[in-house]
PDB file of N, CA, C and O in Angstrom:
ATOM      1  N   MET A   1      18.624  20.117  -9.885  1.00  0.00           N
ATOM      2  CA  MET A   1      17.503  19.383  -9.364  1.00  0.00           C
ATOM      3  C   MET A   1      16.242  19.853 -10.075  1.00  0.00           C
ATOM      4  O   MET A   1      16.006  21.051 -10.231  1.00  0.00           O
ATOM      5  N   LEU A   2      15.446  18.895 -10.496  1.00  0.00           N
ATOM      6  CA  LEU A   2      14.154  19.197 -11.094  1.00  0.00           C
ATOM      7  C   LEU A   2      13.073  19.081 -10.030  1.00  0.00           C
ATOM      8  O   LEU A   2      13.153  18.227  -9.147  1.00  0.00           O
ATOM      9  N   GLU A   3      12.071  19.932 -10.113  1.00  0.00           N
ATOM     10  CA  GLU A   3      10.930  19.835  -9.207  1.00  0.00           C
ATOM     11  C   GLU A   3       9.668  19.676 -10.036  1.00  0.00           C
ATOM     12  O   GLU A   3       9.441  20.420 -10.990  1.00  0.00           O
ATOM     13  N   VAL A   4       8.854  18.706  -9.666  1.00  0.00           N
ATOM     14  CA  VAL A   4       7.628  18.422 -10.413  1.00  0.00           C
ATOM     15  C   VAL A   4       6.566  17.941  -9.437  1.00  0.00           C
ATOM     16  O   VAL A   4       6.881  17.279  -8.448  1.00  0.00           O
ATOM     17  N   ASN A   5       5.311  18.272  -9.711  1.00  0.00           N
ATOM     18  CA  ASN A   5       4.268  17.755  -8.837  1.00  0.00           C
ATOM     19  C   ASN A   5       3.924  16.327  -9.242  1.00  0.00           C
ATOM     20  O   ASN A   5       4.220  15.888 -10.353  1.00  0.00           O
ATOM     21  N   TYR A   6       3.302  15.624  -8.328  1.00  0.00           N
ATOM     22  CA  TYR A   6       3.015  14.199  -8.494  1.00  0.00           C
ATOM     23  C   TYR A   6       2.221  13.908  -9.770  1.00  0.00           C
ATOM     24  O   TYR A   6       2.535  12.960 -10.490  1.00  0.00           O
ATOM     25  N   THR A   7       1.211  14.704 -10.050  1.00  0.00           N
ATOM     26  CA  THR A   7       0.360  14.479 -11.222  1.00  0.00           C
ATOM     27  C   THR A   7       1.173  14.565 -12.505  1.00  0.00           C
ATOM     28  O   THR A   7       1.057  13.698 -13.371  1.00  0.00           O
ATOM     29  N   ASN A   8       1.994  15.603 -12.636  1.00  0.00           N
ATOM     30  CA  ASN A   8       2.818  15.756 -13.839  1.00  0.00           C
ATOM     31  C   ASN A   8       3.894  14.680 -13.920  1.00  0.00           C
ATOM     32  O   ASN A   8       4.220  14.200 -15.006  1.00  0.00           O
ATOM     33  N   PHE A   9       4.440  14.305 -12.775  1.00  0.00           N
ATOM     34  CA  PHE A   9       5.434  13.237 -12.745  1.00  0.00           C
ATOM     35  C   PHE A   9       4.845  11.937 -13.293  1.00  0.00           C
ATOM     36  O   PHE A   9       5.453  11.278 -14.136  1.00  0.00           O
ATOM     37  N   CYS A  10       3.668  11.582 -12.810  1.00  0.00           N
ATOM     38  CA  CYS A  10       3.028  10.335 -13.257  1.00  0.00           C
ATOM     39  C   CYS A  10       2.689  10.371 -14.740  1.00  0.00           C
ATOM     40  O   CYS A  10       2.757   9.349 -15.424  1.00  0.00           O
ATOM     41  N   ALA A  11       2.326  11.536 -15.230  1.00  0.00           N
ATOM     42  CA  ALA A  11       1.961  11.668 -16.636  1.00  0.00           C
ATOM     43  C   ALA A  11       3.161  11.490 -17.560  1.00  0.00           C
ATOM     44  O   ALA A  11       3.001  11.136 -18.728  1.00  0.00           O
ATOM     45  N   ASP A  12       4.365  11.736 -17.038  1.00  0.00           N
ATOM     46  CA  ASP A  12       5.566  11.679 -17.877  1.00  0.00           C
ATOM     47  C   ASP A  12       6.709  10.981 -17.130  1.00  0.00           C
ATOM     48  O   ASP A  12       7.858  11.417 -17.195  1.00  0.00           O
ATOM     49  N   ILE A  13       6.390   9.919 -16.437  1.00  0.00           N
ATOM     50  CA  ILE A  13       7.357   9.242 -15.568  1.00  0.00           C
ATOM     51  C   ILE A  13       8.595   8.757 -16.323  1.00  0.00           C
ATOM     52  O   ILE A  13       9.708   8.839 -15.803  1.00  0.00           O
ATOM     53  N   GLU A  14       8.412   8.259 -17.526  1.00  0.00           N
ATOM     54  CA  GLU A  14       9.559   7.737 -18.272  1.00  0.00           C
ATOM     55  C   GLU A  14      10.587   8.827 -18.561  1.00  0.00           C
ATOM     56  O   GLU A  14      11.790   8.585 -18.468  1.00  0.00           O
ATOM     57  N   THR A  15      10.125  10.008 -18.906  1.00  0.00           N
ATOM     58  CA  THR A  15      11.041  11.120 -19.171  1.00  0.00           C
ATOM     59  C   THR A  15      11.837  11.474 -17.924  1.00  0.00           C
ATOM     60  O   THR A  15      13.048  11.686 -17.997  1.00  0.00           O
ATOM     61  N   TYR A  16      11.160  11.539 -16.773  1.00  0.00           N
ATOM     62  CA  TYR A  16      11.854  11.871 -15.528  1.00  0.00           C
ATOM     63  C   TYR A  16      12.835  10.771 -15.121  1.00  0.00           C
ATOM     64  O   TYR A  16      13.912  11.057 -14.597  1.00  0.00           O
ATOM     65  N   MET A  17      12.467   9.533 -15.360  1.00  0.00           N
ATOM     66  CA  MET A  17      13.380   8.434 -15.050  1.00  0.00           C
ATOM     67  C   MET A  17      14.609   8.491 -15.956  1.00  0.00           C
ATOM     68  O   MET A  17      15.731   8.281 -15.496  1.00  0.00           O
ATOM     69  N   ASP A  18      14.400   8.774 -17.235  1.00  0.00           N
ATOM     70  CA  ASP A  18      15.530   8.894 -18.171  1.00  0.00           C
ATOM     71  C   ASP A  18      16.467  10.024 -17.755  1.00  0.00           C
ATOM     72  O   ASP A  18      17.686   9.856 -17.789  1.00  0.00           O
ATOM     73  N   LYS A  19      15.912  11.178 -17.362  1.00  0.00           N
ATOM     74  CA  LYS A  19      16.747  12.300 -16.928  1.00  0.00           C
ATOM     75  C   LYS A  19      17.524  11.938 -15.669  1.00  0.00           C
ATOM     76  O   LYS A  19      18.676  12.337 -15.502  1.00  0.00           O
ATOM     77  N   THR A  20      16.887  11.183 -14.791  1.00  0.00           N
ATOM     78  CA  THR A  20      17.542  10.770 -13.553  1.00  0.00           C
ATOM     79  C   THR A  20      18.710   9.847 -13.839  1.00  0.00           C
ATOM     80  O   THR A  20      19.782   9.998 -13.253  1.00  0.00           O
ATOM     81  N   ILE A  21      18.514   8.898 -14.730  1.00  0.00           N
ATOM     82  CA  ILE A  21      19.550   7.920 -15.044  1.00  0.00           C
ATOM     83  C   ILE A  21      20.607   8.507 -15.984  1.00  0.00           C
ATOM     84  O   ILE A  21      21.801   8.438 -15.693  1.00  0.00           O
ATOM     85  N   ASP A  22      20.178   9.075 -17.091  1.00  0.00           N
ATOM     86  CA  ASP A  22      21.112   9.524 -18.127  1.00  0.00           C
ATOM     87  C   ASP A  22      21.882  10.793 -17.760  1.00  0.00           C
ATOM     88  O   ASP A  22      23.046  10.947 -18.130  1.00  0.00           O
ATOM     89  N   ASP A  23      21.227  11.702 -17.031  1.00  0.00           N
ATOM     90  CA  ASP A  23      21.829  13.002 -16.721  1.00  0.00           C
ATOM     91  C   ASP A  23      22.198  13.155 -15.251  1.00  0.00           C
ATOM     92  O   ASP A  23      22.604  14.237 -14.826  1.00  0.00           O
ATOM     93  N   SER A  24      22.063  12.088 -14.471  1.00  0.00           N
ATOM     94  CA  SER A  24      22.291  12.134 -13.020  1.00  0.00           C
ATOM     95  C   SER A  24      21.499  13.256 -12.360  1.00  0.00           C
ATOM     96  O   SER A  24      21.957  13.892 -11.410  1.00  0.00           O
ATOM     97  N   GLU A  25      20.307  13.481 -12.885  1.00  0.00           N
ATOM     98  CA  GLU A  25      19.431  14.539 -12.377  1.00  0.00           C
ATOM     99  C   GLU A  25      18.656  14.022 -11.169  1.00  0.00           C
ATOM    100  O   GLU A  25      18.182  12.886 -11.175  1.00  0.00           O
ATOM    101  N   THR A  26      18.527  14.837 -10.149  1.00  0.00           N
ATOM    102  CA  THR A  26      17.692  14.517  -9.001  1.00  0.00           C
ATOM    103  C   THR A  26      16.324  15.125  -9.247  1.00  0.00           C
ATOM    104  O   THR A  26      16.218  16.273  -9.680  1.00  0.00           O
ATOM    105  N   VAL A  27      15.269  14.355  -8.970  1.00  0.00           N
ATOM    106  CA  VAL A  27      13.912  14.842  -9.188  1.00  0.00           C
ATOM    107  C   VAL A  27      13.205  14.922  -7.837  1.00  0.00           C
ATOM    108  O   VAL A  27      13.096  13.929  -7.117  1.00  0.00           O
ATOM    109  N   PHE A  28      12.730  16.112  -7.511  1.00  0.00           N
ATOM    110  CA  PHE A  28      11.986  16.358  -6.285  1.00  0.00           C
ATOM    111  C   PHE A  28      10.515  16.345  -6.658  1.00  0.00           C
ATOM    112  O   PHE A  28      10.052  17.207  -7.404  1.00  0.00           O
ATOM    113  N   ILE A  29       9.773  15.361  -6.137  1.00  0.00           N
ATOM    114  CA  ILE A  29       8.368  15.177  -6.489  1.00  0.00           C
ATOM    115  C   ILE A  29       7.522  15.684  -5.326  1.00  0.00           C
ATOM    116  O   ILE A  29       7.572  15.149  -4.219  1.00  0.00           O
ATOM    117  N   THR A  30       6.746  16.727  -5.602  1.00  0.00           N
ATOM    118  CA  THR A  30       5.917  17.311  -4.557  1.00  0.00           C
ATOM    119  C   THR A  30       4.551  16.629  -4.544  1.00  0.00           C
ATOM    120  O   THR A  30       3.972  16.318  -5.585  1.00  0.00           O
ATOM    121  N   MET A  31       4.063  16.411  -3.322  1.00  0.00           N
ATOM    122  CA  MET A  31       2.766  15.769  -3.141  1.00  0.00           C
ATOM    123  C   MET A  31       1.949  16.587  -2.149  1.00  0.00           C
ATOM    124  O   MET A  31       2.460  17.503  -1.505  1.00  0.00           O
ATOM    125  N   GLU A  32       0.682  16.241  -2.040  1.00  0.00           N
ATOM    126  CA  GLU A  32      -0.179  16.930  -1.085  1.00  0.00           C
ATOM    127  C   GLU A  32       0.313  16.681   0.337  1.00  0.00           C
ATOM    128  O   GLU A  32       1.001  15.695   0.599  1.00  0.00           O
ATOM    129  N   ASN A  33      -0.036  17.559   1.229  1.00  0.00           N
ATOM    130  CA  ASN A  33       0.311  17.440   2.648  1.00  0.00           C
ATOM    131  C   ASN A  33       1.819  17.434   2.895  1.00  0.00           C
ATOM    132  O   ASN A  33       2.279  16.920   3.914  1.00  0.00           O
ATOM    133  N   ASN A  34       2.591  18.003   1.966  1.00  0.00           N
ATOM    134  CA  ASN A  34       4.050  18.082   2.118  1.00  0.00           C
ATOM    135  C   ASN A  34       4.715  16.736   2.340  1.00  0.00           C
ATOM    136  O   ASN A  34       5.742  16.654   3.013  1.00  0.00           O
ATOM    137  N   LYS A  35       4.145  15.690   1.786  1.00  0.00           N
ATOM    138  CA  LYS A  35       4.770  14.361   1.815  1.00  0.00           C
ATOM    139  C   LYS A  35       5.461  14.187   0.470  1.00  0.00           C
ATOM    140  O   LYS A  35       4.896  13.632  -0.472  1.00  0.00           O
ATOM    141  N   ASN A  36       6.682  14.670   0.405  1.00  0.00           N
ATOM    142  CA  ASN A  36       7.415  14.729  -0.860  1.00  0.00           C
ATOM    143  C   ASN A  36       8.394  13.577  -0.991  1.00  0.00           C
ATOM    144  O   ASN A  36       8.729  12.901  -0.019  1.00  0.00           O
ATOM    145  N   VAL A  37       8.841  13.375  -2.218  1.00  0.00           N
ATOM    146  CA  VAL A  37       9.745  12.274  -2.535  1.00  0.00           C
ATOM    147  C   VAL A  37      10.892  12.819  -3.375  1.00  0.00           C
ATOM    148  O   VAL A  37      10.699  13.715  -4.198  1.00  0.00           O
ATOM    149  N   VAL A  38      12.091  12.271  -3.162  1.00  0.00           N
ATOM    150  CA  VAL A  38      13.240  12.613  -3.989  1.00  0.00           C
ATOM    151  C   VAL A  38      13.648  11.356  -4.749  1.00  0.00           C
ATOM    152  O   VAL A  38      13.852  10.300  -4.151  1.00  0.00           O
ATOM    153  N   MET A  39      13.764  11.475  -6.066  1.00  0.00           N
ATOM    154  CA  MET A  39      14.186  10.346  -6.894  1.00  0.00           C
ATOM    155  C   MET A  39      15.590  10.628  -7.408  1.00  0.00           C
ATOM    156  O   MET A  39      15.878  11.701  -7.939  1.00  0.00           O
ATOM    157  N   LEU A  40      16.464   9.624  -7.233  1.00  0.00           N
ATOM    158  CA  LEU A  40      17.811   9.729  -7.762  1.00  0.00           C
ATOM    159  C   LEU A  40      18.230   8.387  -8.340  1.00  0.00           C
ATOM    160  O   LEU A  40      17.634   7.353  -8.039  1.00  0.00           O
ATOM    161  N   SER A  41      19.241   8.414  -9.155  1.00  0.00           N
ATOM    162  CA  SER A  41      19.683   7.194  -9.822  1.00  0.00           C
ATOM    163  C   SER A  41      20.326   6.231  -8.834  1.00  0.00           C
ATOM    164  O   SER A  41      20.751   6.626  -7.748  1.00  0.00           O
ATOM    165  N   GLU A  42      20.390   4.972  -9.223  1.00  0.00           N
ATOM    166  CA  GLU A  42      21.048   3.963  -8.391  1.00  0.00           C
ATOM    167  C   GLU A  42      22.515   4.319  -8.189  1.00  0.00           C
ATOM    168  O   GLU A  42      23.059   4.128  -7.102  1.00  0.00           O
ATOM    169  N   GLU A  43      23.147   4.828  -9.218  1.00  0.00           N
ATOM    170  CA  GLU A  43      24.563   5.202  -9.121  1.00  0.00           C
ATOM    171  C   GLU A  43      24.769   6.294  -8.067  1.00  0.00           C
ATOM    172  O   GLU A  43      25.670   6.197  -7.234  1.00  0.00           O
ATOM    173  N   VAL A  44      23.934   7.324  -8.108  1.00  0.00           N
ATOM    174  CA  VAL A  44      24.040   8.401  -7.126  1.00  0.00           C
ATOM    175  C   VAL A  44      23.730   7.869  -5.731  1.00  0.00           C
ATOM    176  O   VAL A  44      24.421   8.202  -4.769  1.00  0.00           O
ATOM    177  N   TYR A  45      22.702   7.051  -5.622  1.00  0.00           N
ATOM    178  CA  TYR A  45      22.339   6.447  -4.333  1.00  0.00           C
ATOM    179  C   TYR A  45      23.514   5.645  -3.764  1.00  0.00           C
ATOM    180  O   TYR A  45      23.879   5.806  -2.600  1.00  0.00           O
ATOM    181  N   ASN A  46      24.097   4.784  -4.595  1.00  0.00           N
ATOM    182  CA  ASN A  46      25.228   3.959  -4.140  1.00  0.00           C
ATOM    183  C   ASN A  46      26.400   4.827  -3.674  1.00  0.00           C
ATOM    184  O   ASN A  46      27.049   4.504  -2.679  1.00  0.00           O
ATOM    185  N   ASN A  47      26.673   5.915  -4.380  1.00  0.00           N
ATOM    186  CA  ASN A  47      27.741   6.826  -3.972  1.00  0.00           C
ATOM    187  C   ASN A  47      27.435   7.468  -2.620  1.00  0.00           C
ATOM    188  O   ASN A  47      28.330   7.636  -1.791  1.00  0.00           O
ATOM    189  N   LEU A  48      26.173   7.825  -2.402  1.00  0.00           N
ATOM    190  CA  LEU A  48      25.793   8.393  -1.112  1.00  0.00           C
ATOM    191  C   LEU A  48      25.967   7.384   0.013  1.00  0.00           C
ATOM    192  O   LEU A  48      26.473   7.721   1.083  1.00  0.00           O
ATOM    193  N   ILE A  49      25.549   6.153  -0.228  1.00  0.00           N
ATOM    194  CA  ILE A  49      25.660   5.104   0.785  1.00  0.00           C
ATOM    195  C   ILE A  49      27.124   4.806   1.091  1.00  0.00           C
ATOM    196  O   ILE A  49      27.491   4.625   2.251  1.00  0.00           O
ATOM    197  N   GLU A  50      27.958   4.755   0.061  1.00  0.00           N
ATOM    198  CA  GLU A  50      29.381   4.503   0.269  1.00  0.00           C
ATOM    199  C   GLU A  50      30.005   5.619   1.106  1.00  0.00           C
ATOM    200  O   GLU A  50      30.895   5.362   1.917  1.00  0.00           O
ATOM    201  N   GLY A  51      29.543   6.849   0.915  1.00  0.00           N
ATOM    202  CA  GLY A  51      30.076   7.968   1.679  1.00  0.00           C
ATOM    203  C   GLY A  51      29.713   7.892   3.145  1.00  0.00           C
ATOM    204  O   GLY A  51      30.405   8.468   3.984  1.00  0.00           O
ATOM    205  N   ILE A  52      28.637   7.191   3.469  1.00  0.00           N
ATOM    206  CA  ILE A  52      28.182   7.050   4.855  1.00  0.00           C
ATOM    207  C   ILE A  52      28.969   5.966   5.569  1.00  0.00           C
ATOM    208  O   ILE A  52      29.198   6.063   6.775  1.00  0.00           O
ATOM    209  N   LYS A  53      29.383   4.946   4.854  1.00  0.00           N
ATOM    210  CA  LYS A  53      30.077   3.793   5.471  1.00  0.00           C
ATOM    211  C   LYS A  53      31.461   4.155   5.932  1.00  0.00           C
ATOM    212  O   LYS A  53      32.175   3.308   6.468  1.00  0.00           O
TER     213      LYS A  53
END
């Protein structure tokens, strides 16, 4: 899992998206006030959803 703050993520969003898709990397994006976001590929997301069903 990669961790990056929002400002750096926005500055290099394409690189993080490529790592998420090509390397199945999860990206944890930290924001102010602890309102964080986790980015994962559609493939990983679909696998998680299938596991819930």
